[in-house]
C-alpha positions in Angstrom: -6.9 5.0 -7.0 -11.1 5.3 -8.3 -13.5 2.1 -8.0 -16.3 3.5 -10.3 -19.1 1.2 -10.6 -20.2 1.0 -14.3 -23.7 1.7 -13.5 -23.3 4.4 -10.4 -20.4 6.8 -9.5 -20.7 4.9 -5.8 -17.4 6.3 -4.9 -19.3 10.6 -5.1 -19.6 11.2 -1.7 -21.4 13.5 -1.9 -24.0 11.0 -3.2 -23.9 8.8 0.1 -25.6 9.2 3.0 -23.1 8.4 6.5 -24.2 6.3 9.2 -23.0 3.5 10.5 -24.3 0.3 8.8 -23.4 -3.6 9.0 -22.5 -3.3 5.6 -19.9 -0.9 5.5 -18.2 -2.1 8.6 -18.2 -5.8 6.7 -16.7 -4.3 3.7 -14.1 -2.5 5.6 -13.0 -5.6 7.5 -13.0 -7.2 3.8 -10.7 -5.1 3.2 -8.3 -4.8 6.1 -8.5 -9.0 6.3 -7.2 -8.7 2.8 -4.6 -6.1 3.5 -3.6 -8.3 6.0 -2.7 -11.5 3.9 -0.9 -9.5 1.5 1.4 -7.9 4.5 1.7 -11.6 6.3 2.6 -13.5 2.7 5.4 -10.1 1.5 6.5 -10.9 5.7 6.9 -15.1 4.6 8.5 -14.5 1.6 11.2 -11.9 2.7 12.0 -13.9 5.0 12.8 -16.8 3.3 14.4 -15.0 1.1 16.8 -13.6 3.4 17.8 -16.6 5.7 18.0 -19.0 2.7 21.4 -18.5 0.8 20.7 -21.0 -1.7 17.1 -18.8 -2.8 19.2 -15.7 -2.7 21.5 -16.9 -5.3 17.8 -16.7 -7.8 18.0 -12.8 -7.3 21.9 -12.4 -7.1 25.5 -13.9 -8.9 28.4 -12.6 -8.6 27.8 -10.4 -11.0 25.0 -8.6 -9.7 21.6 -9.1 -10.1 20.0 -11.8 -12.2 17.2 -11.7 -14.6 14.9 -12.9 -12.3 16.4 -10.1 -9.7 15.9 -7.7 -12.1 12.2 -8.7 -12.5 11.5 -8.7 -8.7 12.5 -5.3 -8.4 11.0 -3.6 -11.7 8.0 -5.9 -11.8 5.5 -4.5 -8.4 5.1 -1.0 -10.1 3.5 -2.9 -13.4 1.1 -5.5 -11.2 -0.1 -2.1 -9.7 -0.6 -0.7 -13.3 -3.0 -3.8 -14.3 -5.1 -3.7 -11.0 -5.4 0.1 -11.0 -6.3 0.4 -15.1 -7.6 -3.3 -15.6 -10.7 -2.8 -13.0 -13.1 -3.3 -15.5 -11.7 -5.9 -17.2 -10.4 -7.7 -14.4 -12.3 -10.9 -12.9 -12.2 -10.3 -9.0 -10.7 -13.8 -9.1 -7.7 -12.2 -11.4 -7.7 -9.5 -9.3 -7.2 -11.4 -6.1 -4.2 -13.5 -7.9 -2.6 -10.8 -9.1 -2.8 -9.3 -5.9 -1.3 -11.7 -4.1 1.1 -12.4 -6.7 2.3 -8.5 -5.7 2.6 -9.4 -2.4 5.1 -12.3 -3.3 6.7 -10.6 -5.3 6.9 -7.5 -3.1 8.3 -10.2 0.1 10.9 -11.3 -2.5 11.8 -7.6 -3.0 12.1 -6.7 0.1 14.0 -9.9 1.8 17.2 -7.3 0.3 15.9 -4.7 3.4 16.0 -7.8 5.6 19.8 -8.4 4.5 20.9 -4.4 4.8 19.6 -2.9 8.4 19.9 -4.7 11.5 17.1 -7.1 12.2 16.5 -4.6 15.4 16.0 -1.5 13.2 13.7 -3.5 11.3 11.1 -4.7 14.2 11.4 -1.0 15.2 10.0 0.7 12.3 7.9 -2.3 11.0 6.2 -1.5 15.0 6.7 1.9 14.6 4.7 2.6 11.4 1.7 -0.4 12.7 1.2 1.9 15.6 1.1 5.0 13.1 -1.2 3.2 11.0 -3.7 1.6 12.9 -4.5 6.0 14.9 -4.5 7.2 11.9 -6.9 4.6 10.4 -8.7 4.8 13.2 -8.7 8.6 12.6 -10.0 8.0 9.5 -13.0 5.5 9.9 -14.6 7.9 13.5 -14.1 11.6 12.4 -17.0 13.5 11.0 -14.0 16.0 9.5 -14.5 15.6 6.0 -11.2 14.2 4.6 -12.1 14.8 0.8 -10.2 18.3 0.4 -7.2 17.2 1.6 -6.8 14.7 -1.6 -5.7 16.3 -3.9 -2.9 18.2 -1.6 -2.6 14.6 -0.8 -1.4 13.2 -4.1 0.6 16.4 -5.0 2.3 15.6 -2.1 3.3 12.5 -2.9 4.3 13.5 -7.0 6.1 15.9 -5.1 8.1 12.6 -3.3 8.7 10.4 -6.0 9.9 13.6 -7.8 12.2 14.7 -5.5 13.7 10.8 -5.4 14.1 10.7 -9.0 16.4 14.0 -8.4 17.9 12.9 -5.4 19.2 9.3 -7.4 21.5 11.7 -9.7 22.8 14.4 -6.5 22.2 11.5 -4.2 22.2 14.6 -0.7 22.0 12.6 2.4 19.9 16.2 3.8 18.2 15.7 0.9 17.1 12.0 1.5 16.8 13.0 5.1 13.9 15.9 4.0 12.4 13.4 1.5 11.3 10.9 3.9 10.2 13.1 6.8 7.5 14.2 4.0 7.1 11.1 2.8 6.3 9.7 6.1 4.0 12.8 6.9 3.0 12.5 3.4 1.6 8.7 3.9 0.5 8.6 7.4 -2.2 11.8 5.9 -3.2 9.5 2.9 -4.1 6.5 5.8 -6.2 8.7 7.2 -8.0 9.3 3.8 -8.0 6.4 2.6 -9.6 5.0 5.5 -12.3 7.7 5.2 -13.2 7.1 1.3 -13.6 3.2 1.7 -15.9 4.0 5.0 -17.7 6.0 1.9 -17.3 3.8 -0.6 -19.2 0.6 1.6 -21.7 3.2 2.6 -22.3 4.3 -1.1 -22.4 0.7 -1.6 -25.8 -0.4 0.3 -27.4 2.9 -0.4 -27.4 1.9 -4.0 -28.3 -1.7 -3.4 -27.2 -3.2 -6.7 -24.1 -3.0 -6.8 -22.8 -6.5 -7.9 -21.6 -8.8 -5.3 -18.4 -9.8 -7.7 -17.9 -5.9 -7.9 -17.6 -5.4 -4.2 -14.9 -8.0 -4.2 -13.2 -6.4 -6.8 -13.3 -2.5 -4.9 -12.7 -4.4 -1.7 -9.2 -5.8 -2.7 -8.4 -2.4 -4.2 -9.0 -1.1 -1.3 -6.5 -3.4 0.2 -3.9 -2.5 -2.3 -4.3 1.0 -1.2 -4.4 0.3 2.5 -1.0 -2.2 2.0 0.6 1.0 0.0 0.0 3.3 2.7 1.7 1.4 5.2 4.8 -0.3 3.5 6.1 3.7 2.3 5.1 4.6 6.0 7.8 1.5 7.3 10.3 2.5 4.1 10.2 6.4 5.2 11.2 5.7 8.6 13.1 2.9 7.5 15.1 4.8 5.8 15.3 8.1 8.7 15.7 5.5 12.0 17.4 2.3 10.0 20.9 0.9 11.1 22.5 -0.8 8.1 24.9 -3.8 8.7 27.6 -3.4 9.6 
């Protein structure tokens, strides 16, 4: 995602001096805080819907998914597109509200995952994803290696994974599904380091420019949190596809 200010393209790393500054750490801390809050919202609603049969009736009927159930499954993509393309027009408050609504709806959809897989395998994959995400986030923040040169390769990897998943939807190949999951874990694990470094440079750019509006900084924090939220979720979901044990 590109976080472009109307007057300054602060995401252009070539314009930003490398250095540790308090403002940069504050920006990164806010991004991670928002990400963790969103994950908490998703986890809470996933758990509540998975243990409450009455709530599940709003999503599933004897004949299949209800209207709300279909919205829950397909709405998240719409939220991401609105937040990404509406960055300049939306206020920071509206962007935050959309992000939390997205996390809530995602959580409801994840209740199907909790019902499909055993609690032990879900917990194991979640902890594994947390460890992998944390290690790569630390590496992305601390490394002196410029990771921007890998950005195009990683985006091609994401596109390749999506295309392969669409193809396999019709092929139903378990072997291809296994390969897709392995590649997916690798791509989004690498993207975590790349995105964290990019966010670090954005924080440094905010300090360097010094004229970025507070509202824009808040909006960048929300989209940064969305980026890391998506990285973590994809690592978790691909791990679950690889190692999750389905209920009998």
